[in-house]
N, CA, C and O atoms as a Tripos MOL2 file, in Angstrom:
@<TRIPOS>MOLECULE
protein
  288   287    72     0     0
PROTEIN
NO_CHARGES

@<TRIPOS>ATOM
      1 N           5.1800  -16.3940  -13.2320 N.3       1 MET1
      2 CA          5.5520  -15.9700  -11.9060 C.3       1 MET1
      3 C           6.4370  -14.7370  -12.0000 C.2       1 MET1
      4 O           7.2220  -14.5930  -12.9370 O.2       1 MET1
      5 N           6.3030  -13.8490  -11.0180 N.am      2 LYS2
      6 CA          7.1390  -12.6580  -10.9460 C.3       2 LYS2
      7 C           8.2230  -12.8700   -9.9070 C.2       2 LYS2
      8 O           8.0860  -13.6710   -8.9830 O.2       2 LYS2
      9 N           9.3070  -12.1250  -10.0890 N.am      3 TYR3
     10 CA         10.4550  -12.2160   -9.2010 C.3       3 TYR3
     11 C          10.8760  -10.8140   -8.8020 C.2       3 TYR3
     12 O          10.5780   -9.8400   -9.4940 O.2       3 TYR3
     13 N          11.5770  -10.7220   -7.6720 N.am      4 GLY4
     14 CA         12.0200   -9.4170   -7.2180 C.3       4 GLY4
     15 C          13.3630   -9.4990   -6.5150 C.2       4 GLY4
     16 O          13.8710  -10.5770   -6.2090 O.2       4 GLY4
     17 N          13.9300   -8.2950   -6.2660 N.am      5 VAL5
     18 CA         15.1910   -8.1650   -5.5500 C.3       5 VAL5
     19 C          15.0850   -6.9550   -4.6300 C.2       5 VAL5
     20 O          14.4030   -5.9790   -4.9410 O.2       5 VAL5
     21 N          15.7600   -7.0360   -3.5090 N.am      6 SER6
     22 CA         15.8090   -5.9130   -2.5820 C.3       6 SER6
     23 C          16.9130   -4.9610   -3.0300 C.2       6 SER6
     24 O          18.0830   -5.3400   -3.0760 O.2       6 SER6
     25 N          16.5470   -3.7390   -3.3580 N.am      7 THR7
     26 CA         17.5430   -2.7350   -3.7350 C.3       7 THR7
     27 C          17.7410   -1.7150   -2.6130 C.2       7 THR7
     28 O          18.4750   -0.7400   -2.7770 O.2       7 THR7
     29 N          17.0880   -1.9420   -1.4820 N.am      8 LEU8
     30 CA         17.2720   -1.1140   -0.2900 C.3       8 LEU8
     31 C          18.1160   -1.8930    0.7160 C.2       8 LEU8
     32 O          18.2340   -3.1130    0.6090 O.2       8 LEU8
     33 N          18.6950   -1.2060    1.6790 N.am      9 SER9
     34 CA         19.5340   -1.9030    2.6570 C.3       9 SER9
     35 C          18.7160   -2.8640    3.5150 C.2       9 SER9
     36 O          19.1870   -3.9560    3.8340 O.2       9 SER9
     37 N          17.5020   -2.4750    3.8910 N.am     10 ILE10
     38 CA         16.6240   -3.3360    4.6870 C.3      10 ILE10
     39 C          15.1750   -3.1060    4.2650 C.2      10 ILE10
     40 O          14.7360   -1.9620    4.1410 O.2      10 ILE10
     41 N          14.4350   -4.1920    4.0460 N.am     11 ILE11
     42 CA         12.9980   -4.1130    3.7740 C.3      11 ILE11
     43 C          12.2880   -4.9920    4.7960 C.2      11 ILE11
     44 O          12.5630   -6.1890    4.8690 O.2      11 ILE11
     45 N          11.3800   -4.4210    5.5870 N.am     12 PRO12
     46 CA         10.6500   -5.2390    6.5500 C.3      12 PRO12
     47 C           9.7310   -6.2400    5.8490 C.2      12 PRO12
     48 O           9.0630   -5.9020    4.8720 O.2      12 PRO12
     49 N           9.7030   -7.4530    6.3490 N.am     13 VAL13
     50 CA          8.7860   -8.4820    5.8720 C.3      13 VAL13
     51 C           7.7900   -8.7220    7.0010 C.2      13 VAL13
     52 O           8.1790   -9.0500    8.1220 O.2      13 VAL13
     53 N           6.5020   -8.5550    6.6980 N.am     14 ARG14
     54 CA          5.4750   -8.5910    7.7320 C.3      14 ARG14
     55 C           4.6270   -9.8610    7.6390 C.2      14 ARG14
     56 O           4.5150  -10.4790    6.5800 O.2      14 ARG14
     57 N           4.0420  -10.2240    8.7610 N.am     15 GLN15
     58 CA          3.2120  -11.4230    8.8380 C.3      15 GLN15
     59 C           1.9240  -11.2660    8.0340 C.2      15 GLN15
     60 O           1.4520  -12.2250    7.4240 O.2      15 GLN15
     61 N           1.3540  -10.0570    8.0310 N.am     16 LEU16
     62 CA          0.1140   -9.7470    7.3190 C.3      16 LEU16
     63 C           0.3220   -8.5020    6.4740 C.2      16 LEU16
     64 O           1.2480   -7.7360    6.7400 O.2      16 LEU16
     65 N          -0.5110   -8.2760    5.4610 N.am     17 PRO17
     66 CA         -0.3540   -7.0970    4.5990 C.3      17 PRO17
     67 C          -0.8770   -5.8240    5.2670 C.2      17 PRO17
     68 O          -1.9290   -5.3040    4.8950 O.2      17 PRO17
     69 N          -0.1300   -5.3300    6.2560 N.am     18 SER18
     70 CA         -0.5250   -4.1390    7.0010 C.3      18 SER18
     71 C           0.7120   -3.4950    7.6170 C.2      18 SER18
     72 O           1.6330   -4.1900    8.0480 O.2      18 SER18
     73 N           0.7270   -2.1610    7.6560 N.am     19 ASP19
     74 CA          1.8310   -1.4460    8.3010 C.3      19 ASP19
     75 C           1.8990   -1.7500    9.7910 C.2      19 ASP19
     76 O           2.9620   -1.6310   10.4020 O.2      19 ASP19
     77 N           0.7930   -2.1350   10.3690 N.am     20 ASN20
     78 CA          0.7370   -2.4270   11.8030 C.3      20 ASN20
     79 C           1.0290   -3.8890   12.1360 C.2      20 ASN20
     80 O           1.1040   -4.2490   13.3110 O.2      20 ASN20
     81 N           1.1940   -4.7230   11.1320 N.am     21 ALA21
     82 CA          1.4460   -6.1580   11.3570 C.3      21 ALA21
     83 C           2.8610   -6.3810   11.8820 C.2      21 ALA21
     84 O           3.7570   -5.5630   11.6760 O.2      21 ALA21
     85 N           3.0330   -7.4990   12.5590 N.am     22 GLU22
     86 CA          4.3350   -7.8590   13.1210 C.3      22 GLU22
     87 C           5.3660   -8.0470   12.0120 C.2      22 GLU22
     88 O           5.0980   -8.7110   11.0100 O.2      22 GLU22
     89 N           6.5630   -7.4500   12.1990 N.am     23 MET23
     90 CA          7.6600   -7.6750   11.2750 C.3      23 MET23
     91 C           8.3260   -8.9880   11.6850 C.2      23 MET23
     92 O           8.8600   -9.0930   12.7890 O.2      23 MET23
     93 N           8.2970   -9.9790   10.8130 N.am     24 THR24
     94 CA          8.7910  -11.3030   11.1570 C.3      24 THR24
     95 C          10.2200  -11.5560   10.6930 C.2      24 THR24
     96 O          10.9200  -12.3960   11.2590 O.2      24 THR24
     97 N          10.6530  -10.8310    9.6640 N.am     25 THR25
     98 CA         12.0370  -10.9200    9.1810 C.3      25 THR25
     99 C          12.3060   -9.6870    8.3260 C.2      25 THR25
    100 O          11.4710   -8.7870    8.2340 O.2      25 THR25
    101 N          13.4730   -9.6570    7.7070 N.am     26 GLN26
    102 CA         13.8370   -8.5350    6.8420 C.3      26 GLN26
    103 C          14.5150   -9.0610    5.5830 C.2      26 GLN26
    104 O          15.1930  -10.0880    5.6040 O.2      26 GLN26
    105 N          14.3170   -8.3380    4.4950 N.am     27 LEU27
    106 CA         15.0910   -8.5810    3.2850 C.3      27 LEU27
    107 C          16.2830   -7.6320    3.3180 C.2      27 LEU27
    108 O          16.1240   -6.4440    3.5980 O.2      27 LEU27
    109 N          17.4610   -8.1450    3.0370 N.am     28 LEU28
    110 CA         18.6510   -7.3180    2.9800 C.3      28 LEU28
    111 C          18.9990   -7.0150    1.5300 C.2      28 LEU28
    112 O          18.5100   -7.6810    0.6180 O.2      28 LEU28
    113 N          19.8370   -6.0190    1.3180 N.am     29 PHE29
    114 CA         20.2240   -5.6050   -0.0250 C.3      29 PHE29
    115 C          20.7090   -6.8020   -0.8460 C.2      29 PHE29
    116 O          21.5750   -7.5590   -0.4080 O.2      29 PHE29
    117 N          20.1410   -6.9580   -2.0320 N.am     30 GLY30
    118 CA         20.5610   -7.9920   -2.9660 C.3      30 GLY30
    119 C          19.8300   -9.3180   -2.8470 C.2      30 GLY30
    120 O          20.0060  -10.1920   -3.6950 O.2      30 GLY30
    121 N          19.0160   -9.4860   -1.8140 N.am     31 GLU31
    122 CA         18.2960  -10.7510   -1.6700 C.3      31 GLU31
    123 C          17.1690  -10.8560   -2.6960 C.2      31 GLU31
    124 O          16.4580   -9.8880   -2.9670 O.2      31 GLU31
    125 N          17.0290  -12.0540   -3.2550 N.am     32 HIS32
    126 CA         16.0190  -12.3190   -4.2800 C.3      32 HIS32
    127 C          14.8340  -13.0540   -3.6740 C.2      32 HIS32
    128 O          14.9560  -13.7210   -2.6470 O.2      32 HIS32
    129 N          13.6850  -12.9190   -4.3300 N.am     33 PHE33
    130 CA         12.4720  -13.5680   -3.8420 C.3      33 PHE33
    131 C          11.4920  -13.7650   -4.9900 C.2      33 PHE33
    132 O          11.5640  -13.0890   -6.0160 O.2      33 PHE33
    133 N          10.5680  -14.7120   -4.7920 N.am     34 LYS34
    134 CA          9.4650  -14.9220   -5.7230 C.3      34 LYS34
    135 C           8.2640  -14.1490   -5.2090 C.2      34 LYS34
    136 O           8.0600  -14.0580   -3.9980 O.2      34 LYS34
    137 N           7.4700  -13.5910   -6.1080 N.am     35 ILE35
    138 CA          6.2530  -12.8800   -5.7260 C.3      35 ILE35
    139 C           5.0840  -13.8270   -5.9280 C.2      35 ILE35
    140 O           4.7780  -14.2250   -7.0520 O.2      35 ILE35
    141 N           4.4340  -14.1820   -4.8300 N.am     36 LEU36
    142 CA          3.3610  -15.1760   -4.8500 C.3      36 LEU36
    143 C           1.9880  -14.5610   -5.0690 C.2      36 LEU36
    144 O           1.1180  -15.1770   -5.6860 O.2      36 LEU36
    145 N           1.7900  -13.3420   -4.5630 N.am     37 GLU37
    146 CA          0.4810  -12.6770   -4.6260 C.3      37 GLU37
    147 C           0.7060  -11.1750   -4.5960 C.2      37 GLU37
    148 O           1.5970  -10.6940   -3.8960 O.2      37 GLU37
    149 N          -0.0910  -10.4310   -5.3470 N.am     38 VAL38
    150 CA          0.0330   -8.9760   -5.3780 C.3      38 VAL38
    151 C          -1.3010   -8.3460   -5.0270 C.2      38 VAL38
    152 O          -2.3400   -8.6980   -5.5870 O.2      38 VAL38
    153 N          -1.2560   -7.4140   -4.0930 N.am     39 LYS39
    154 CA         -2.4210   -6.6010   -3.7440 C.3      39 LYS39
    155 C          -2.0850   -5.1620   -4.0740 C.2      39 LYS39
    156 O          -0.9970   -4.8760   -4.5730 O.2      39 LYS39
    157 N          -3.0110   -4.2530   -3.7990 N.am     40 LYS40
    158 CA         -2.8200   -2.8550   -4.1510 C.3      40 LYS40
    159 C          -1.5200   -2.2820   -3.5690 C.2      40 LYS40
    160 O          -0.7480   -1.6480   -4.2870 O.2      40 LYS40
    161 N          -1.2790   -2.5020   -2.2810 N.am     41 LYS41
    162 CA         -0.1070   -1.9280   -1.6200 C.3      41 LYS41
    163 C           0.9410   -2.9730   -1.2330 C.2      41 LYS41
    164 O           2.0920   -2.6150   -0.9860 O.2      41 LYS41
    165 N           0.5760   -4.2380   -1.1760 N.am     42 TRP42
    166 CA          1.4350   -5.2810   -0.6270 C.3      42 TRP42
    167 C           1.6340   -6.4350   -1.6020 C.2      42 TRP42
    168 O           0.7910   -6.6970   -2.4600 O.2      42 TRP42
    169 N           2.7640   -7.1170   -1.4530 N.am     43 SER43
    170 CA          3.0280   -8.3450   -2.1970 C.3      43 SER43
    171 C           3.4640   -9.4250   -1.2260 C.2      43 SER43
    172 O           4.2720   -9.1820   -0.3290 O.2      43 SER43
    173 N           2.9150  -10.6400   -1.4140 N.am     44 LYS44
    174 CA          3.3520  -11.7830   -0.6220 C.3      44 LYS44
    175 C           4.5320  -12.4020   -1.3400 C.2      44 LYS44
    176 O           4.4520  -12.7080   -2.5290 O.2      44 LYS44
    177 N           5.6350  -12.5870   -0.6150 N.am     45 VAL45
    178 CA          6.8660  -13.0590   -1.2320 C.3      45 VAL45
    179 C           7.3540  -14.3430   -0.5780 C.2      45 VAL45
    180 O           7.0210  -14.6520    0.5660 O.2      45 VAL45
    181 N           8.1550  -15.0810   -1.3410 N.am     46 LEU46
    182 CA          8.8490  -16.2770   -0.8580 C.3      46 LEU46
    183 C          10.3330  -15.9920   -1.0230 C.2      46 LEU46
    184 O          10.8400  -15.9220   -2.1430 O.2      46 LEU46
    185 N          11.0260  -15.8290    0.0970 N.am     47 ILE47
    186 CA         12.4420  -15.4700    0.0730 C.3      47 ILE47
    187 C          13.2490  -16.6820   -0.3930 C.2      47 ILE47
    188 O          13.0660  -17.7900    0.1100 O.2      47 ILE47
    189 N          14.1390  -16.4590   -1.3550 N.am     48 SER48
    190 CA         14.8180  -17.5830   -2.0100 C.3      48 SER48
    191 C          15.7780  -18.3440   -1.1030 C.2      48 SER48
    192 O          15.8600  -19.5670   -1.2170 O.2      48 SER48
    193 N          16.4980  -17.6900   -0.2220 N.am     49 HIS49
    194 CA         17.5350  -18.4070    0.5400 C.3      49 HIS49
    195 C          17.0070  -19.2050    1.7320 C.2      49 HIS49
    196 O          17.6820  -20.1220    2.1990 O.2      49 HIS49
    197 N          15.8030  -18.8720    2.2390 N.am     50 ASP50
    198 CA         15.3050  -19.6290    3.3920 C.3      50 ASP50
    199 C          13.8450  -20.0800    3.2480 C.2      50 ASP50
    200 O          13.2820  -20.6610    4.1760 O.2      50 ASP50
    201 N          13.2380  -19.8150    2.0950 N.am     51 SER51
    202 CA         11.8510  -20.2040    1.8010 C.3      51 SER51
    203 C          10.8350  -19.6180    2.7900 C.2      51 SER51
    204 O           9.7650  -20.1890    3.0010 O.2      51 SER51
    205 N          11.1770  -18.4870    3.3870 N.am     52 TYR52
    206 CA         10.2670  -17.8170    4.3100 C.3      52 TYR52
    207 C           9.2460  -17.0110    3.5060 C.2      52 TYR52
    208 O           9.6000  -16.3850    2.5070 O.2      52 TYR52
    209 N           7.9740  -17.0240    3.9380 N.am     53 LYS53
    210 CA          6.9150  -16.2610    3.2780 C.3      53 LYS53
    211 C           6.4960  -15.0930    4.1530 C.2      53 LYS53
    212 O           6.4380  -15.2090    5.3770 O.2      53 LYS53
    213 N           6.2040  -13.9620    3.5120 N.am     54 GLY54
    214 CA          5.7300  -12.7910    4.2310 C.3      54 GLY54
    215 C           5.3020  -11.7120    3.2550 C.2      54 GLY54
    216 O           5.3330  -11.9070    2.0390 O.2      54 GLY54
    217 N           4.9020  -10.5690    3.8020 N.am     55 TRP55
    218 CA          4.3740   -9.4610    3.0070 C.3      55 TRP55
    219 C           5.3250   -8.2750    3.0230 C.2      55 TRP55
    220 O           5.8520   -7.9020    4.0700 O.2      55 TRP55
    221 N           5.5390   -7.6840    1.8440 N.am     56 VAL56
    222 CA          6.3660   -6.4910    1.7270 C.3      56 VAL56
    223 C           5.5880   -5.4070    0.9810 C.2      56 VAL56
    224 O           4.7090   -5.6970    0.1700 O.2      56 VAL56
    225 N           5.9310   -4.1620    1.2720 N.am     57 CYS57
    226 CA          5.3000   -3.0230    0.6020 C.3      57 CYS57
    227 C           5.7810   -2.9650   -0.8500 C.2      57 CYS57
    228 O           6.9780   -3.0720   -1.1180 O.2      57 CYS57
    229 N           4.8540   -2.7980   -1.7720 N.am     58 ASN58
    230 CA          5.1980   -2.7660   -3.2030 C.3      58 ASN58
    231 C           6.1660   -1.6420   -3.5600 C.2      58 ASN58
    232 O           6.9380   -1.7780   -4.5090 O.2      58 ASN58
    233 N           6.1400   -0.5400   -2.8240 N.am     59 LYS59
    234 CA          7.0210    0.5930   -3.1170 C.3      59 LYS59
    235 C           8.4840    0.2740   -2.8340 C.2      59 LYS59
    236 O           9.3760    0.9840   -3.3000 O.2      59 LYS59
    237 N           8.7360   -0.7860   -2.0770 N.am     60 GLN60
    238 CA         10.0980   -1.0790   -1.6430 C.3      60 GLN60
    239 C          10.7770   -2.1950   -2.4220 C.2      60 GLN60
    240 O          11.9120   -2.5560   -2.1100 O.2      60 GLN60
    241 N          10.1110   -2.7480   -3.4250 N.am     61 ILE61
    242 CA         10.7150   -3.8670   -4.1570 C.3      61 ILE61
    243 C          10.9740   -3.4940   -5.6180 C.2      61 ILE61
    244 O          10.3480   -2.5880   -6.1680 O.2      61 ILE61
    245 N          11.8930   -4.2020   -6.2130 N.am     62 THR62
    246 CA         12.2190   -4.0320   -7.6250 C.3      62 THR62
    247 C          11.9640   -5.3580   -8.3330 C.2      62 THR62
    248 O          12.4870   -6.3970   -7.9280 O.2      62 THR62
    249 N          11.1620   -5.3180   -9.3880 N.am     63 ILE63
    250 CA         10.8320   -6.5080  -10.1680 C.3      63 ILE63
    251 C          12.0100   -6.8520  -11.0790 C.2      63 ILE63
    252 O          12.6100   -5.9730  -11.6960 O.2      63 ILE63
    253 N          12.3310   -8.1510  -11.1530 N.am     64 ILE64
    254 CA         13.3750   -8.6380  -12.0640 C.3      64 ILE64
    255 C          12.8160   -9.8050  -12.8710 C.2      64 ILE64
    256 O          11.7630  -10.3500  -12.5400 O.2      64 ILE64
    257 N          13.5280  -10.1850  -13.9290 N.am     65 ASP65
    258 CA         13.0630  -11.3210  -14.7250 C.3      65 ASP65
    259 C          13.6360  -12.6350  -14.1720 C.2      65 ASP65
    260 O          14.5080  -12.6330  -13.3030 O.2      65 ASP65
    261 N          13.1310  -13.7320  -14.6890 N.am     66 GLU66
    262 CA         13.5250  -15.0600  -14.1910 C.3      66 GLU66
    263 C          15.0240  -15.3100  -14.3890 C.2      66 GLU66
    264 O          15.6620  -15.9390  -13.5440 O.2      66 GLU66
    265 N          15.5810  -14.8270  -15.4860 N.am     67 GLU67
    266 CA         17.0000  -15.0350  -15.7530 C.3      67 GLU67
    267 C          17.8550  -14.3680  -14.6610 C.2      67 GLU67
    268 O          18.8150  -14.9630  -14.1710 O.2      67 GLU67
    269 N          17.5080  -13.1620  -14.2960 N.am     68 GLU68
    270 CA         18.2270  -12.4520  -13.2290 C.3      68 GLU68
    271 C          18.0570  -13.1910  -11.9040 C.2      68 GLU68
    272 O          19.0100  -13.3080  -11.1340 O.2      68 GLU68
    273 N          16.8550  -13.6860  -11.6350 N.am     69 TYR69
    274 CA         16.5700  -14.4000  -10.3990 C.3      69 TYR69
    275 C          17.4100  -15.6640  -10.2660 C.2      69 TYR69
    276 O          17.9000  -15.9700   -9.1790 O.2      69 TYR69
    277 N          17.5800  -16.4010  -11.3590 N.am     70 THR70
    278 CA         18.2990  -17.6720  -11.3010 C.3      70 THR70
    279 C          19.8180  -17.5050  -11.2530 C.2      70 THR70
    280 O          20.5260  -18.4950  -11.0690 O.2      70 THR70
    281 N          20.3340  -16.3050  -11.4100 N.am     71 LYS71
    282 CA         21.7710  -16.0700  -11.3260 C.3      71 LYS71
    283 C          22.3080  -16.1720   -9.9100 C.2      71 LYS71
    284 O          23.5220  -16.2260   -9.7140 O.2      71 LYS71
    285 N          21.4190  -16.2010   -8.9130 N.am     72 THR72
    286 CA         21.8740  -16.2150   -7.5190 C.3      72 THR72
    287 C          22.4130  -17.5400   -7.0910 C.2      72 THR72
    288 O          22.8310  -17.6950   -5.9440 O.2      72 THR72
@<TRIPOS>BOND
     1     1     2 1
     2     2     3 1
     3     3     4 2
     4     3     5 am
     5     5     6 1
     6     6     7 1
     7     7     8 2
     8     7     9 am
     9     9    10 1
    10    10    11 1
    11    11    12 2
    12    11    13 am
    13    13    14 1
    14    14    15 1
    15    15    16 2
    16    15    17 am
    17    17    18 1
    18    18    19 1
    19    19    20 2
    20    19    21 am
    21    21    22 1
    22    22    23 1
    23    23    24 2
    24    23    25 am
    25    25    26 1
    26    26    27 1
    27    27    28 2
    28    27    29 am
    29    29    30 1
    30    30    31 1
    31    31    32 2
    32    31    33 am
    33    33    34 1
    34    34    35 1
    35    35    36 2
    36    35    37 am
    37    37    38 1
    38    38    39 1
    39    39    40 2
    40    39    41 am
    41    41    42 1
    42    42    43 1
    43    43    44 2
    44    43    45 am
    45    45    46 1
    46    46    47 1
    47    47    48 2
    48    47    49 am
    49    49    50 1
    50    50    51 1
    51    51    52 2
    52    51    53 am
    53    53    54 1
    54    54    55 1
    55    55    56 2
    56    55    57 am
    57    57    58 1
    58    58    59 1
    59    59    60 2
    60    59    61 am
    61    61    62 1
    62    62    63 1
    63    63    64 2
    64    63    65 am
    65    65    66 1
    66    66    67 1
    67    67    68 2
    68    67    69 am
    69    69    70 1
    70    70    71 1
    71    71    72 2
    72    71    73 am
    73    73    74 1
    74    74    75 1
    75    75    76 2
    76    75    77 am
    77    77    78 1
    78    78    79 1
    79    79    80 2
    80    79    81 am
    81    81    82 1
    82    82    83 1
    83    83    84 2
    84    83    85 am
    85    85    86 1
    86    86    87 1
    87    87    88 2
    88    87    89 am
    89    89    90 1
    90    90    91 1
    91    91    92 2
    92    91    93 am
    93    93    94 1
    94    94    95 1
    95    95    96 2
    96    95    97 am
    97    97    98 1
    98    98    99 1
    99    99   100 2
   100    99   101 am
   101   101   102 1
   102   102   103 1
   103   103   104 2
   104   103   105 am
   105   105   106 1
   106   106   107 1
   107   107   108 2
   108   107   109 am
   109   109   110 1
   110   110   111 1
   111   111   112 2
   112   111   113 am
   113   113   114 1
   114   114   115 1
   115   115   116 2
   116   115   117 am
   117   117   118 1
   118   118   119 1
   119   119   120 2
   120   119   121 am
   121   121   122 1
   122   122   123 1
   123   123   124 2
   124   123   125 am
   125   125   126 1
   126   126   127 1
   127   127   128 2
   128   127   129 am
   129   129   130 1
   130   130   131 1
   131   131   132 2
   132   131   133 am
   133   133   134 1
   134   134   135 1
   135   135   136 2
   136   135   137 am
   137   137   138 1
   138   138   139 1
   139   139   140 2
   140   139   141 am
   141   141   142 1
   142   142   143 1
   143   143   144 2
   144   143   145 am
   145   145   146 1
   146   146   147 1
   147   147   148 2
   148   147   149 am
   149   149   150 1
   150   150   151 1
   151   151   152 2
   152   151   153 am
   153   153   154 1
   154   154   155 1
   155   155   156 2
   156   155   157 am
   157   157   158 1
   158   158   159 1
   159   159   160 2
   160   159   161 am
   161   161   162 1
   162   162   163 1
   163   163   164 2
   164   163   165 am
   165   165   166 1
   166   166   167 1
   167   167   168 2
   168   167   169 am
   169   169   170 1
   170   170   171 1
   171   171   172 2
   172   171   173 am
   173   173   174 1
   174   174   175 1
   175   175   176 2
   176   175   177 am
   177   177   178 1
   178   178   179 1
   179   179   180 2
   180   179   181 am
   181   181   182 1
   182   182   183 1
   183   183   184 2
   184   183   185 am
   185   185   186 1
   186   186   187 1
   187   187   188 2
   188   187   189 am
   189   189   190 1
   190   190   191 1
   191   191   192 2
   192   191   193 am
   193   193   194 1
   194   194   195 1
   195   195   196 2
   196   195   197 am
   197   197   198 1
   198   198   199 1
   199   199   200 2
   200   199   201 am
   201   201   202 1
   202   202   203 1
   203   203   204 2
   204   203   205 am
   205   205   206 1
   206   206   207 1
   207   207   208 2
   208   207   209 am
   209   209   210 1
   210   210   211 1
   211   211   212 2
   212   211   213 am
   213   213   214 1
   214   214   215 1
   215   215   216 2
   216   215   217 am
   217   217   218 1
   218   218   219 1
   219   219   220 2
   220   219   221 am
   221   221   222 1
   222   222   223 1
   223   223   224 2
   224   223   225 am
   225   225   226 1
   226   226   227 1
   227   227   228 2
   228   227   229 am
   229   229   230 1
   230   230   231 1
   231   231   232 2
   232   231   233 am
   233   233   234 1
   234   234   235 1
   235   235   236 2
   236   235   237 am
   237   237   238 1
   238   238   239 1
   239   239   240 2
   240   239   241 am
   241   241   242 1
   242   242   243 1
   243   243   244 2
   244   243   245 am
   245   245   246 1
   246   246   247 1
   247   247   248 2
   248   247   249 am
   249   249   250 1
   250   250   251 1
   251   251   252 2
   252   251   253 am
   253   253   254 1
   254   254   255 1
   255   255   256 2
   256   255   257 am
   257   257   258 1
   258   258   259 1
   259   259   260 2
   260   259   261 am
   261   261   262 1
   262   262   263 1
   263   263   264 2
   264   263   265 am
   265   265   266 1
   266   266   267 1
   267   267   268 2
   268   267   269 am
   269   269   270 1
   270   270   271 1
   271   271   272 2
   272   271   273 am
   273   273   274 1
   274   274   275 1
   275   275   276 2
   276   275   277 am
   277   277   278 1
   278   278   279 1
   279   279   280 2
   280   279   281 am
   281   281   282 1
   282   282   283 1
   283   283   284 2
   284   283   285 am
   285   285   286 1
   286   286   287 1
   287   287   288 2
@<TRIPOS>SUBSTRUCTURE
     1 MET1         2 RESIDUE 1 A MET
     2 LYS2         6 RESIDUE 1 A LYS
     3 TYR3        10 RESIDUE 1 A TYR
     4 GLY4        14 RESIDUE 1 A GLY
     5 VAL5        18 RESIDUE 1 A VAL
     6 SER6        22 RESIDUE 1 A SER
     7 THR7        26 RESIDUE 1 A THR
     8 LEU8        30 RESIDUE 1 A LEU
     9 SER9        34 RESIDUE 1 A SER
    10 ILE10       38 RESIDUE 1 A ILE
    11 ILE11       42 RESIDUE 1 A ILE
    12 PRO12       46 RESIDUE 1 A PRO
    13 VAL13       50 RESIDUE 1 A VAL
    14 ARG14       54 RESIDUE 1 A ARG
    15 GLN15       58 RESIDUE 1 A GLN
    16 LEU16       62 RESIDUE 1 A LEU
    17 PRO17       66 RESIDUE 1 A PRO
    18 SER18       70 RESIDUE 1 A SER
    19 ASP19       74 RESIDUE 1 A ASP
    20 ASN20       78 RESIDUE 1 A ASN
    21 ALA21       82 RESIDUE 1 A ALA
    22 GLU22       86 RESIDUE 1 A GLU
    23 MET23       90 RESIDUE 1 A MET
    24 THR24       94 RESIDUE 1 A THR
    25 THR25       98 RESIDUE 1 A THR
    26 GLN26      102 RESIDUE 1 A GLN
    27 LEU27      106 RESIDUE 1 A LEU
    28 LEU28      110 RESIDUE 1 A LEU
    29 PHE29      114 RESIDUE 1 A PHE
    30 GLY30      118 RESIDUE 1 A GLY
    31 GLU31      122 RESIDUE 1 A GLU
    32 HIS32      126 RESIDUE 1 A HIS
    33 PHE33      130 RESIDUE 1 A PHE
    34 LYS34      134 RESIDUE 1 A LYS
    35 ILE35      138 RESIDUE 1 A ILE
    36 LEU36      142 RESIDUE 1 A LEU
    37 GLU37      146 RESIDUE 1 A GLU
    38 VAL38      150 RESIDUE 1 A VAL
    39 LYS39      154 RESIDUE 1 A LYS
    40 LYS40      158 RESIDUE 1 A LYS
    41 LYS41      162 RESIDUE 1 A LYS
    42 TRP42      166 RESIDUE 1 A TRP
    43 SER43      170 RESIDUE 1 A SER
    44 LYS44      174 RESIDUE 1 A LYS
    45 VAL45      178 RESIDUE 1 A VAL
    46 LEU46      182 RESIDUE 1 A LEU
    47 ILE47      186 RESIDUE 1 A ILE
    48 SER48      190 RESIDUE 1 A SER
    49 HIS49      194 RESIDUE 1 A HIS
    50 ASP50      198 RESIDUE 1 A ASP
    51 SER51      202 RESIDUE 1 A SER
    52 TYR52      206 RESIDUE 1 A TYR
    53 LYS53      210 RESIDUE 1 A LYS
    54 GLY54      214 RESIDUE 1 A GLY
    55 TRP55      218 RESIDUE 1 A TRP
    56 VAL56      222 RESIDUE 1 A VAL
    57 CYS57      226 RESIDUE 1 A CYS
    58 ASN58      230 RESIDUE 1 A ASN
    59 LYS59      234 RESIDUE 1 A LYS
    60 GLN60      238 RESIDUE 1 A GLN
    61 ILE61      242 RESIDUE 1 A ILE
    62 THR62      246 RESIDUE 1 A THR
    63 ILE63      250 RESIDUE 1 A ILE
    64 ILE64      254 RESIDUE 1 A ILE
    65 ASP65      258 RESIDUE 1 A ASP
    66 GLU66      262 RESIDUE 1 A GLU
    67 GLU67      266 RESIDUE 1 A GLU
    68 GLU68      270 RESIDUE 1 A GLU
    69 TYR69      274 RESIDUE 1 A TYR
    70 THR70      278 RESIDUE 1 A THR
    71 LYS71      282 RESIDUE 1 A LYS
    72 THR72      286 RESIDUE 1 A THR
């Protein structure tokens, strides 16, 4: 499994993997998540603090290892 962290102040989390899809929540700086699925431009994530699932743009996330993820 892959893991990630938000290194931007805000990252939109969308209902579907599309720029036009509804933004259902946001990742804030420092929030960690699991990456469930990867597509060309989008990744489906599971946010660690609330178990919410959604899609984020791959350009906006930073991949981390499991050890870094479990430090939260």
